KEDRENPA-22010 format. One line per 2 residues: number of its first residue (from 1); for each residue z, y, x of N, C-alpha, C, O. Coordinates in nm, 2 decimals, always signed. Layout:
N
NUM) Z/Y/X/Z/Y/X/Z/Y/X/Z/Y/X ~ ...
REM end
This chain:
150
1) +0.02/-0.12/+0.09/-0.02/+0.00/+0.02/+0.00/+0.12/+0.09/+0.09/+0.14/+0.17 ~ -0.10/+0.22/+0.04/-0.08/+0.36/+0.15/-0.02/+0.48/+0.06/+0.03/+0.49/-0.06
3) -0.04/+0.55/+0.14/+0.03/+0.68/+0.08/-0.06/+0.75/-0.03/+0.01/+0.83/-0.11 ~ -0.17/+0.74/-0.04/-0.27/+0.77/-0.11/-0.26/+0.67/-0.24/-0.31/+0.72/-0.34
5) -0.20/+0.58/-0.24/-0.18/+0.50/-0.38/-0.08/+0.51/-0.44/-0.06/+0.47/-0.55 ~ +0.04/+0.58/-0.37/+0.19/+0.59/-0.41/+0.19/+0.75/-0.44/+0.25/+0.78/-0.53
7) +0.14/+0.84/-0.39/+0.16/+0.99/-0.39/+0.14/+1.02/-0.54/+0.23/+1.08/-0.61 ~ +0.00/+0.97/-0.60/-0.02/+1.03/-0.72/+0.07/+0.98/-0.82/+0.08/+1.06/-0.91
9) +0.15/+0.84/-0.82/+0.21/+0.83/-0.92/+0.35/+0.85/-0.91/+0.43/+0.79/-0.99 ~ +0.40/+0.94/-0.82/+0.55/+0.97/-0.82/+0.51/+1.15/-0.79/+0.60/+1.22/-0.75
11) +0.41/+1.19/-0.80/+0.41/+1.33/-0.78/+0.47/+1.41/-0.92/+0.56/+1.50/-0.92 ~ +0.42/+1.37/-1.00/+0.49/+1.45/-1.13/+0.63/+1.42/-1.17/+0.70/+1.51/-1.22
13) +0.69/+1.28/-1.16/+0.80/+1.28/-1.17/+0.92/+1.35/-1.07/+1.03/+1.40/-1.10 ~ +0.85/+1.35/-0.92/+0.92/+1.41/-0.84/+0.93/+1.59/-0.87/+1.03/+1.66/-0.86
15) +0.80/+1.62/-0.90/+0.82/+1.79/-0.95/+0.90/+1.80/-1.04/+0.99/+1.88/-1.04 ~ +0.88/+1.70/-1.16/+0.96/+1.74/-1.28/+1.12/+1.72/-1.25/+1.20/+1.78/-1.31
17) +1.14/+1.63/-1.15/+1.27/+1.63/-1.12/+1.33/+1.76/-1.06/+1.43/+1.82/-1.09 ~ +1.24/+1.79/-0.95/+1.29/+1.94/-0.92/+1.30/+2.07/-0.98/+1.36/+2.17/-0.95
19) +1.21/+2.03/-1.10/+1.22/+2.18/-1.21/+1.36/+2.15/-1.31/+1.42/+2.24/-1.36 ~ +1.39/+2.01/-1.33/+1.49/+2.01/-1.41/+1.62/+2.02/-1.34/+1.71/+2.08/-1.40
21) +1.63/+1.97/-1.20/+1.75/+2.04/-1.14/+1.77/+2.21/-1.13/+1.88/+2.27/-1.16 ~ +1.65/+2.26/-1.09/+1.69/+2.41/-1.09/+1.70/+2.45/-1.19/+1.79/+2.54/-1.20
23) +1.64/+2.41/-1.30/+1.68/+2.46/-1.45/+1.83/+2.45/-1.48/+1.91/+2.55/-1.50 ~ +1.87/+2.32/-1.47/+2.02/+2.29/-1.45/+2.11/+2.37/-1.37/+2.21/+2.43/-1.41
25) +2.07/+2.39/-1.24/+2.17/+2.49/-1.16/+2.15/+2.63/-1.22/+2.25/+2.70/-1.23 ~ +2.05/+2.67/-1.26/+2.06/+2.79/-1.33/+2.14/+2.80/-1.45/+2.22/+2.90/-1.47
27) +2.12/+2.71/-1.51/+2.22/+2.73/-1.63/+2.36/+2.75/-1.60/+2.44/+2.84/-1.63 ~ +2.39/+2.61/-1.52/+2.53/+2.60/-1.45/+2.62/+2.71/-1.37/+2.74/+2.72/-1.36
29) +2.49/+2.81/-1.31/+2.55/+2.93/-1.25/+2.58/+3.02/-1.38/+2.69/+3.06/-1.40 ~ +2.47/+3.06/-1.46/+2.51/+3.13/-1.57/+2.66/+3.07/-1.62/+2.76/+3.14/-1.62
31) +2.67/+2.97/-1.65/+2.80/+2.93/-1.72/+2.93/+2.98/-1.60/+3.03/+3.05/-1.63 ~ +2.90/+2.94/-1.52/+3.01/+3.02/-1.41/+3.04/+3.15/-1.41/+3.16/+3.18/-1.41
33) +2.92/+3.24/-1.41/+2.96/+3.38/-1.40/+2.98/+3.46/-1.55/+3.03/+3.57/-1.56 ~ +2.94/+3.39/-1.65/+2.93/+3.45/-1.75/+3.04/+3.50/-1.83/+3.02/+3.58/-1.92
35) +3.15/+3.46/-1.80/+3.29/+3.50/-1.85/+3.31/+3.61/-1.78/+3.32/+3.72/-1.83 ~ +3.31/+3.61/-1.66/+3.36/+3.74/-1.57/+3.25/+3.85/-1.59/+3.29/+3.95/-1.54
37) +3.13/+3.86/-1.64/+3.04/+3.96/-1.68/+3.06/+4.06/-1.78/+3.10/+4.04/-1.90 ~ +3.04/+4.17/-1.71/+3.07/+4.29/-1.81/+3.04/+4.28/-1.94/+2.93/+4.21/-1.96
39) +3.09/+4.33/-2.07/+3.06/+4.30/-2.19/+2.91/+4.39/-2.21/+2.85/+4.36/-2.31 ~ +2.86/+4.49/-2.13/+2.72/+4.56/-2.15/+2.65/+4.57/-2.03/+2.70/+4.64/-1.94
41) +2.53/+4.49/-2.01/+2.45/+4.47/-1.89/+2.33/+4.55/-1.94/+2.32/+4.58/-2.06 ~ +2.22/+4.58/-1.82/+2.11/+4.63/-1.85/+2.01/+4.53/-1.88/+2.00/+4.43/-1.81
43) +1.94/+4.54/-1.98/+1.84/+4.48/-2.02/+1.75/+4.38/-1.92/+1.74/+4.26/-1.93 ~ +1.71/+4.45/-1.86/+1.63/+4.43/-1.71/+1.63/+4.52/-1.60/+1.68/+4.63/-1.60
45) +1.58/+4.46/-1.49/+1.55/+4.51/-1.35/+1.41/+4.57/-1.33/+1.32/+4.49/-1.31 ~ +1.38/+4.69/-1.33/+1.22/+4.72/-1.34/+1.20/+4.71/-1.21/+1.29/+4.69/-1.12
47) +1.05/+4.72/-1.20/+0.97/+4.68/-1.08/+1.04/+4.80/-0.94/+1.04/+4.76/-0.83 ~ +1.07/+4.90/-0.97/+1.14/+4.99/-0.85/+1.24/+4.96/-0.82/+1.29/+5.02/-0.73
49) +1.34/+4.85/-0.89/+1.45/+4.83/-0.86/+1.58/+4.89/-0.94/+1.69/+4.84/-0.95 ~ +1.53/+4.99/-0.99/+1.66/+5.05/-1.09/+1.66/+4.95/-1.26/+1.58/+4.87/-1.31
51) +1.80/+4.99/-1.29/+1.81/+4.88/-1.42/+1.74/+4.95/-1.55/+1.72/+5.08/-1.53 ~ +1.71/+4.91/-1.63/+1.67/+4.99/-1.72/+1.75/+5.05/-1.79/+1.86/+4.99/-1.80
53) +1.74/+5.14/-1.85/+1.83/+5.26/-1.92/+1.90/+5.19/-2.03/+2.01/+5.23/-2.05 ~ +1.83/+5.09/-2.10/+1.88/+5.03/-2.23/+1.98/+4.93/-2.18/+1.93/+4.86/-2.09
55) +2.12/+4.90/-2.20/+2.18/+4.82/-2.20/+2.21/+4.71/-2.36/+2.19/+4.75/-2.47 ~ +2.25/+4.58/-2.32/+2.28/+4.52/-2.44/+2.41/+4.43/-2.41/+2.47/+4.43/-2.30
57) +2.45/+4.34/-2.52/+2.59/+4.24/-2.49/+2.55/+4.17/-2.38/+2.43/+4.16/-2.36 ~ +2.64/+4.12/-2.31/+2.61/+4.03/-2.23/+2.54/+3.92/-2.25/+2.48/+3.86/-2.16
59) +2.54/+3.88/-2.38/+2.46/+3.77/-2.44/+2.32/+3.78/-2.40/+2.25/+3.68/-2.40 ~ +2.27/+3.87/-2.36/+2.10/+3.89/-2.30/+2.11/+3.80/-2.20/+2.01/+3.73/-2.19
61) +2.20/+3.79/-2.11/+2.18/+3.73/-2.01/+2.12/+3.56/-2.02/+2.06/+3.49/-1.94 ~ +2.18/+3.53/-2.13/+2.10/+3.37/-2.20/+1.96/+3.37/-2.22/+1.90/+3.27/-2.20
63) +1.90/+3.48/-2.24/+1.76/+3.51/-2.25/+1.67/+3.41/-2.18/+1.61/+3.31/-2.23 ~ +1.66/+3.48/-2.07/+1.55/+3.43/-1.99/+1.61/+3.28/-1.94/+1.51/+3.22/-1.89
65) +1.70/+3.23/-1.93/+1.73/+3.09/-1.90/+1.69/+3.01/-2.04/+1.63/+2.90/-2.03 ~ +1.71/+3.06/-2.14/+1.67/+2.95/-2.25/+1.53/+2.97/-2.25/+1.46/+2.86/-2.26
67) +1.46/+3.07/-2.24/+1.30/+3.09/-2.21/+1.25/+2.98/-2.13/+1.15/+2.91/-2.17 ~ +1.31/+2.96/-2.00/+1.26/+2.88/-1.89/+1.29/+2.72/-1.92/+1.21/+2.63/-1.90
69) +1.41/+2.71/-1.97/+1.47/+2.57/-2.05/+1.36/+2.55/-2.15/+1.30/+2.44/-2.13 ~ +1.32/+2.62/-2.25/+1.23/+2.57/-2.34/+1.07/+2.57/-2.28/+0.99/+2.50/-2.35
71) +1.02/+2.61/-2.18/+0.94/+2.61/-2.14/+0.89/+2.49/-2.06/+0.79/+2.43/-2.05 ~ +1.03/+2.47/-2.02/+1.04/+2.32/-1.90/+1.01/+2.19/-2.00/+0.94/+2.09/-1.96
73) +1.07/+2.22/-2.14/+1.08/+2.10/-2.22/+0.93/+2.09/-2.29/+0.87/+1.98/-2.30 ~ +0.89/+2.21/-2.32/+0.75/+2.20/-2.36/+0.64/+2.15/-2.26/+0.54/+2.09/-2.30
75) +0.65/+2.18/-2.12/+0.56/+2.14/-2.06/+0.58/+1.98/-2.02/+0.49/+1.90/-2.02 ~ +0.69/+1.96/-2.01/+0.74/+1.80/-1.95/+0.71/+1.71/-2.08/+0.70/+1.59/-2.06
77) +0.69/+1.75/-2.22/+0.67/+1.68/-2.33/+0.49/+1.66/-2.34/+0.43/+1.56/-2.35 ~ +0.45/+1.76/-2.32/+0.32/+1.77/-2.30/+0.25/+1.69/-2.18/+0.14/+1.64/-2.19
79) +0.33/+1.68/-2.06/+0.27/+1.63/-1.95/+0.28/+1.47/-1.99/+0.21/+1.38/-1.93 ~ +0.35/+1.46/-2.07/+0.38/+1.27/-2.10/+0.34/+1.23/-2.20/+0.33/+1.11/-2.21
81) +0.31/+1.31/-2.31/+0.23/+1.29/-2.43/+0.10/+1.27/-2.41/+0.05/+1.17/-2.47 ~ +0.03/+1.35/-2.33/-0.12/+1.38/-2.28/-0.09/+1.35/-2.14/-0.05/+1.44/-2.08
83) -0.09/+1.23/-2.08/-0.09/+1.22/-1.91/-0.22/+1.32/-1.90/-0.30/+1.35/-1.98 ~ -0.19/+1.36/-1.77/-0.30/+1.41/-1.68/-0.40/+1.35/-1.62/-0.35/+1.25/-1.56
85) -0.52/+1.36/-1.61/-0.65/+1.29/-1.54/-0.58/+1.28/-1.38/-0.49/+1.36/-1.33 ~ -0.64/+1.18/-1.33/-0.59/+1.16/-1.18/-0.62/+1.34/-1.11/-0.54/+1.38/-1.03
87) -0.74/+1.40/-1.14/-0.77/+1.51/-1.04/-0.67/+1.62/-1.10/-0.68/+1.73/-1.04 ~ -0.60/+1.61/-1.19/-0.50/+1.72/-1.26/-0.40/+1.70/-1.22/-0.33/+1.80/-1.24
89) -0.33/+1.60/-1.16/-0.20/+1.55/-1.14/-0.13/+1.67/-1.03/-0.01/+1.69/-1.03 ~ -0.20/+1.73/-0.94/-0.17/+1.82/-0.84/-0.13/+1.94/-0.90/-0.02/+1.98/-0.88
91) -0.21/+1.99/-0.96/-0.20/+2.10/-1.09/-0.05/+2.09/-1.16/+0.03/+2.18/-1.15 ~ -0.04/+1.97/-1.23/+0.07/+1.98/-1.32/+0.20/+2.00/-1.22/+0.29/+2.08/-1.23
93) +0.17/+1.91/-1.11/+0.31/+1.89/-1.00/+0.33/+2.04/-1.00/+0.43/+2.09/-1.06 ~ +0.24/+2.12/-0.94/+0.26/+2.29/-0.90/+0.32/+2.34/-1.02/+0.43/+2.41/-1.01
95) +0.27/+2.33/-1.12/+0.31/+2.38/-1.23/+0.48/+2.38/-1.25/+0.55/+2.48/-1.25 ~ +0.53/+2.24/-1.27/+0.66/+2.21/-1.25/+0.75/+2.29/-1.13/+0.86/+2.34/-1.14
97) +0.65/+2.30/-0.98/+0.75/+2.40/-0.89/+0.72/+2.55/-0.92/+0.77/+2.65/-0.86 ~ +0.65/+2.56/-0.99/+0.64/+2.69/-1.02/+0.76/+2.74/-1.14/+0.79/+2.86/-1.16
99) +0.79/+2.64/-1.22/+0.91/+2.66/-1.34/+1.04/+2.67/-1.24/+1.11/+2.77/-1.24 ~ +1.05/+2.57/-1.16/+1.17/+2.56/-1.07/+1.20/+2.70/-0.99/+1.31/+2.76/-0.98
101) +1.07/+2.76/-0.92/+1.08/+2.89/-0.87/+1.13/+3.00/-0.98/+1.22/+3.08/-0.94 ~ +1.09/+3.01/-1.09/+1.13/+3.09/-1.20/+1.25/+3.08/-1.22/+1.31/+3.18/-1.24
103) +1.31/+2.99/-1.22/+1.47/+2.93/-1.25/+1.54/+3.00/-1.11/+1.63/+3.08/-1.12 ~ +1.48/+2.97/-1.02/+1.56/+3.05/-0.91/+1.54/+3.22/-0.91/+1.63/+3.29/-0.85
105) +1.45/+3.27/-0.98/+1.43/+3.40/-0.98/+1.52/+3.45/-1.09/+1.60/+3.55/-1.07 ~ +1.51/+3.41/-1.20/+1.58/+3.45/-1.29/+1.76/+3.44/-1.26/+1.84/+3.52/-1.31
107) +1.81/+3.34/-1.18/+1.95/+3.31/-1.13/+1.94/+3.44/-1.04/+2.03/+3.52/-1.07 ~ +1.86/+3.48/-0.96/+1.87/+3.60/-0.90/+1.89/+3.72/-0.96/+2.00/+3.78/-0.96
109) +1.78/+3.77/-1.04/+1.79/+3.86/-1.14/+1.92/+3.89/-1.22/+1.97/+4.00/-1.25 ~ +1.97/+3.77/-1.26/+2.08/+3.77/-1.33/+2.23/+3.83/-1.26/+2.32/+3.90/-1.30
111) +2.21/+3.77/-1.16/+2.33/+3.80/-1.06/+2.30/+3.98/-1.02/+2.38/+4.06/-0.99 ~ +2.17/+4.00/-1.02/+2.15/+4.17/-0.98/+2.19/+4.23/-1.10/+2.26/+4.34/-1.09
113) +2.16/+4.18/-1.21/+2.18/+4.23/-1.37/+2.36/+4.28/-1.37/+2.41/+4.39/-1.41 ~ +2.41/+4.17/-1.32/+2.54/+4.18/-1.36/+2.60/+4.28/-1.24/+2.69/+4.35/-1.28
115) +2.58/+4.28/-1.12/+2.61/+4.38/-1.00/+2.57/+4.55/-1.06/+2.63/+4.66/-1.04 ~ +2.44/+4.52/-1.13/+2.43/+4.68/-1.19/+2.54/+4.71/-1.32/+2.58/+4.83/-1.33
117) +2.57/+4.62/-1.40/+2.67/+4.63/-1.48/+2.79/+4.67/-1.45/+2.86/+4.75/-1.51 ~ +2.83/+4.60/-1.31/+2.96/+4.65/-1.24/+2.94/+4.76/-1.17/+3.03/+4.79/-1.10
119) +2.86/+4.83/-1.18/+2.81/+4.95/-1.09/+2.84/+4.92/-0.93/+2.87/+5.01/-0.86 ~ +2.83/+4.79/-0.88/+2.83/+4.76/-0.75/+2.71/+4.82/-0.70/+2.72/+4.86/-0.58
121) +2.62/+4.83/-0.74/+2.45/+4.83/-0.69/+2.40/+4.93/-0.83/+2.43/+4.92/-0.95 ~ +2.31/+5.04/-0.77/+2.25/+5.10/-0.86/+2.08/+5.08/-0.86/+2.00/+5.09/-0.95
123) +2.07/+5.04/-0.73/+1.91/+5.00/-0.73/+1.86/+4.90/-0.64/+1.91/+4.93/-0.53 ~ +1.81/+4.81/-0.63/+1.75/+4.69/-0.56/+1.65/+4.77/-0.50/+1.57/+4.84/-0.56
125) +1.65/+4.74/-0.36/+1.54/+4.77/-0.29/+1.40/+4.72/-0.31/+1.40/+4.60/-0.32 ~ +1.31/+4.77/-0.32/+1.17/+4.72/-0.36/+1.14/+4.58/-0.28/+1.10/+4.48/-0.34
127) +1.17/+4.61/-0.13/+1.16/+4.51/-0.07/+1.20/+4.40/-0.07/+1.14/+4.29/-0.03 ~ +1.34/+4.42/-0.14/+1.43/+4.31/-0.14/+1.38/+4.20/-0.27/+1.39/+4.08/-0.27
129) +1.32/+4.28/-0.40/+1.27/+4.23/-0.51/+1.16/+4.17/-0.45/+1.15/+4.05/-0.48 ~ +1.07/+4.20/-0.37/+0.98/+4.13/-0.33/+0.99/+4.00/-0.27/+0.93/+3.90/-0.30
131) +1.09/+4.03/-0.17/+1.14/+3.89/-0.10/+1.19/+3.79/-0.18/+1.18/+3.67/-0.15 ~ +1.23/+3.83/-0.28/+1.29/+3.71/-0.41/+1.17/+3.67/-0.47/+1.15/+3.55/-0.50
133) +1.08/+3.79/-0.50/+0.98/+3.74/-0.58/+0.83/+3.65/-0.52/+0.74/+3.61/-0.59 ~ +0.83/+3.64/-0.35/+0.73/+3.63/-0.29/+0.70/+3.46/-0.29/+0.59/+3.42/-0.28
135) +0.81/+3.38/-0.31/+0.77/+3.24/-0.30/+0.70/+3.20/-0.43/+0.61/+3.12/-0.44 ~ +0.76/+3.27/-0.53/+0.69/+3.24/-0.67/+0.56/+3.28/-0.68/+0.47/+3.21/-0.74
137) +0.53/+3.41/-0.62/+0.39/+3.43/-0.63/+0.30/+3.38/-0.59/+0.20/+3.38/-0.65 ~ +0.33/+3.31/-0.44/+0.26/+3.23/-0.36/+0.21/+3.10/-0.41/+0.10/+3.06/-0.41
139) +0.36/+3.04/-0.47/+0.32/+2.93/-0.55/+0.20/+2.93/-0.64/+0.10/+2.86/-0.65 ~ +0.23/+3.04/-0.71/+0.11/+3.06/-0.83/-0.02/+3.08/-0.79/-0.12/+3.03/-0.84
141) -0.01/+3.15/-0.69/-0.16/+3.17/-0.61/-0.20/+3.03/-0.58/-0.32/+3.00/-0.60 ~ -0.11/+2.94/-0.52/-0.17/+2.82/-0.50/-0.21/+2.74/-0.59/-0.31/+2.67/-0.59
143) -0.14/+2.73/-0.67/-0.14/+2.66/-0.84/-0.31/+2.70/-0.88/-0.41/+2.63/-0.89 ~ -0.29/+2.85/-0.90/-0.44/+2.90/-0.95/-0.55/+2.86/-0.84/-0.66/+2.84/-0.88
145) -0.54/+2.85/-0.75/-0.64/+2.80/-0.62/-0.68/+2.65/-0.67/-0.80/+2.62/-0.69 ~ -0.59/+2.57/-0.69/-0.57/+2.43/-0.66/-0.66/+2.42/-0.81/-0.77/+2.36/-0.82
147) -0.60/+2.48/-0.93/-0.67/+2.45/-1.06/-0.83/+2.50/-1.06/-0.90/+2.45/-1.15 ~ -0.87/+2.58/-0.99/-0.98/+2.63/-0.97/-1.07/+2.52/-0.93/-1.18/+2.49/-0.99
149) -1.04/+2.46/-0.83/-1.12/+2.34/-0.75/-1.13/+2.23/-0.83/-1.23/+2.16/-0.83 ~ -1.03/+2.21/-0.92/-1.03/+2.08/-1.03/-1.15/+2.08/-1.09/-1.19/+2.00/-1.17
REM end
């Protein structure tokens, strides 16, 4: 048995496992920090690193993780109900890696929202935001490139 025979059969389950673990870690992190979060948090962090002027109750921190978890469930169900063709497996595996990286970015952004609500910081440097977002952007670019070649 060669690597070319084994890799396609485990590629999607391994990538799904990575996405599930990242999503669970994101949710567990939020469960841990949620009780100590301020009652009001900024709704989002804008591209220039400043918090939005609008604030909401701390329950808004659950919105992005809920969307990521729902997206993961939908993609997982579709991947197993409608199995991909052999040439599509790498794209589906990369999509699961993108979901895992989105979970990391959501966790990072949630921490920044809490910091801003506590007035620990008033702005995140755009270079720092780019550094947090760069792995996700690169993986999306690779996924699009691989999908275009399929």
